[in-house]
MIDRENGU-883581 format. One record per residue (C-alpha): residue number from 1; residue in one letter; x, y, z. Coordinates in nm, 3 decimals. Each point is the difference from the previous one (the first is absolute). Example, Ala and Ser with C-alpha at 12.3 -4.5 7.8 and 13.67 -1.06 7.14 Angstrom:
<atom i="1" aa="A" u="1.230" v="-0.450" w="0.780"/>
<atom i="2" aa="S" u="0.137" v="0.344" w="-0.066"/>
***
This chain:
<atom i="1" aa="X" u="-0.655" v="1.648" w="-2.531"/>
<atom i="2" aa="X" u="-0.148" v="-0.226" w="0.267"/>
<atom i="3" aa="X" u="0.318" v="-0.202" w="0.033"/>
<atom i="4" aa="X" u="0.200" v="0.318" w="0.060"/>
<atom i="5" aa="X" u="-0.234" v="0.108" w="0.281"/>
<atom i="6" aa="X" u="0.008" v="-0.346" w="0.154"/>
<atom i="7" aa="X" u="0.380" v="0.004" w="0.001"/>
<atom i="8" aa="X" u="0.004" v="0.342" w="0.169"/>
<atom i="9" aa="X" u="-0.219" v="-0.138" w="0.277"/>
<atom i="10" aa="X" u="0.220" v="-0.305" w="0.039"/>
<atom i="11" aa="X" u="0.313" v="0.214" w="0.026"/>
<atom i="12" aa="X" u="-0.144" v="0.186" w="0.298"/>
<atom i="13" aa="X" u="-0.115" v="-0.327" w="0.153"/>
<atom i="14" aa="X" u="0.346" v="-0.149" w="-0.027"/>
<atom i="15" aa="X" u="0.148" v="0.299" w="0.179"/>
<atom i="16" aa="X" u="-0.267" v="-0.032" w="0.269"/>
<atom i="17" aa="X" u="0.086" v="-0.367" w="0.055"/>
<atom i="18" aa="X" u="0.371" v="0.083" w="0.013"/>
<atom i="19" aa="X" u="-0.067" v="0.275" w="0.255"/>
<atom i="20" aa="X" u="-0.197" v="-0.240" w="0.220"/>
<atom i="21" aa="X" u="0.281" v="-0.254" w="-0.028"/>
<atom i="22" aa="X" u="0.261" v="0.256" w="0.106"/>
<atom i="23" aa="X" u="-0.215" v="0.095" w="0.298"/>
<atom i="24" aa="X" u="-0.035" v="-0.364" w="0.100"/>
<atom i="25" aa="X" u="0.376" v="-0.051" w="-0.033"/>
<atom i="26" aa="X" u="0.060" v="0.306" w="0.219"/>
<atom i="27" aa="X" u="-0.228" v="-0.142" w="0.268"/>
<atom i="28" aa="X" u="0.179" v="-0.336" w="-0.019"/>
<atom i="29" aa="X" u="0.336" v="0.175" w="0.040"/>
<atom i="30" aa="X" u="-0.130" v="0.197" w="0.300"/>
<atom i="31" aa="X" u="-0.126" v="-0.318" w="0.165"/>
<atom i="32" aa="X" u="0.326" v="-0.182" w="-0.073"/>
<atom i="33" aa="X" u="0.195" v="0.282" w="0.166"/>
<atom i="34" aa="X" u="-0.225" v="-0.010" w="0.304"/>
<atom i="35" aa="X" u="0.025" v="-0.379" w="0.023"/>
<atom i="36" aa="X" u="0.378" v="0.012" w="-0.029"/>
<atom i="37" aa="X" u="0.018" v="0.244" w="0.291"/>
<atom i="38" aa="X" u="-0.234" v="-0.199" w="0.223"/>
<atom i="39" aa="X" u="0.116" v="-0.357" w="-0.075"/>
<atom i="40" aa="X" u="0.296" v="-0.125" w="0.201"/>
<atom i="41" aa="X" u="0.235" v="-0.277" w="-0.109"/>
<atom i="42" aa="X" u="0.323" v="-0.104" w="0.171"/>
<atom i="43" aa="X" u="-0.056" v="0.277" w="0.256"/>
<atom i="44" aa="X" u="-0.017" v="0.280" w="-0.258"/>
<atom i="45" aa="X" u="-0.274" v="0.154" w="-0.210"/>
<atom i="46" aa="X" u="-0.007" v="-0.111" w="-0.362"/>
<atom i="47" aa="X" u="0.064" v="0.363" w="-0.099"/>
<atom i="48" aa="X" u="0.353" v="-0.035" w="0.137"/>
<atom i="49" aa="X" u="0.098" v="-0.272" w="-0.251"/>
<atom i="50" aa="X" u="0.188" v="0.152" w="-0.291"/>
<atom i="51" aa="X" u="-0.124" v="-0.252" w="-0.257"/>
<atom i="52" aa="X" u="-0.360" v="0.090" w="0.083"/>
<atom i="53" aa="X" u="0.083" v="0.371" w="-0.006"/>
<atom i="54" aa="X" u="0.137" v="-0.044" w="-0.352"/>
<atom i="55" aa="X" u="-0.311" v="-0.192" w="-0.107"/>
<atom i="56" aa="X" u="-0.227" v="0.274" w="0.135"/>
<atom i="57" aa="X" u="0.213" v="0.268" w="-0.167"/>
<atom i="58" aa="X" u="-0.029" v="-0.183" w="-0.333"/>
<atom i="59" aa="X" u="-0.376" v="-0.020" w="0.043"/>
<atom i="60" aa="X" u="-0.019" v="0.373" w="0.077"/>
<atom i="61" aa="X" u="0.211" v="0.080" w="-0.307"/>
<atom i="62" aa="X" u="-0.225" v="-0.209" w="-0.225"/>
<atom i="63" aa="X" u="-0.303" v="0.172" w="0.148"/>
<atom i="64" aa="X" u="0.138" v="0.349" w="-0.070"/>
<atom i="65" aa="X" u="0.074" v="-0.103" w="-0.359"/>
<atom i="66" aa="X" u="-0.352" v="-0.141" w="-0.043"/>
<atom i="67" aa="X" u="-0.156" v="0.316" w="0.144"/>
<atom i="68" aa="X" u="0.201" v="0.219" w="-0.236"/>
<atom i="69" aa="X" u="-0.095" v="-0.219" w="-0.296"/>
<atom i="70" aa="X" u="-0.370" v="0.036" w="0.085"/>
<atom i="71" aa="X" u="0.038" v="0.377" w="0.036"/>
<atom i="72" aa="X" u="0.174" v="0.021" w="-0.336"/>
<atom i="73" aa="X" u="-0.272" v="-0.207" w="-0.167"/>
<atom i="74" aa="X" u="-0.271" v="0.219" w="0.155"/>
<atom i="75" aa="X" u="0.179" v="0.318" w="-0.110"/>
<atom i="76" aa="X" u="0.031" v="-0.131" w="-0.355"/>
<atom i="77" aa="X" u="-0.367" v="-0.094" w="-0.007"/>
<atom i="78" aa="X" u="-0.094" v="0.347" w="0.130"/>
<atom i="79" aa="X" u="0.217" v="0.164" w="-0.266"/>
<atom i="80" aa="X" u="-0.160" v="-0.218" w="-0.266"/>
<atom i="81" aa="X" u="-0.349" v="0.105" w="0.113"/>
<atom i="82" aa="X" u="0.106" v="0.368" w="0.009"/>
<atom i="83" aa="X" u="0.127" v="-0.022" w="-0.359"/>
<atom i="84" aa="X" u="-0.326" v="-0.152" w="-0.121"/>
<atom i="85" aa="X" u="-0.215" v="0.263" w="0.173"/>
<atom i="86" aa="X" u="0.206" v="0.293" w="-0.128"/>
***
């Protein structure tokens, strides 16, 4: 029985760590966007370079996918706890 309870605690902890990681990635993306707007190169802001726009878009897409994955994992864990308490 103890192992089962320990695993339940670890599952929640893993989701917590993933949530913190997604938040950190969001902050990094926000700072990258701000930097790209402020930084000038060749007389233009970095945000005007298509290659960098694509890179930022890819990062944003990965972030949305990660956020949805964390939400799905949290929902499944909640459903699992609801089943056990019913």
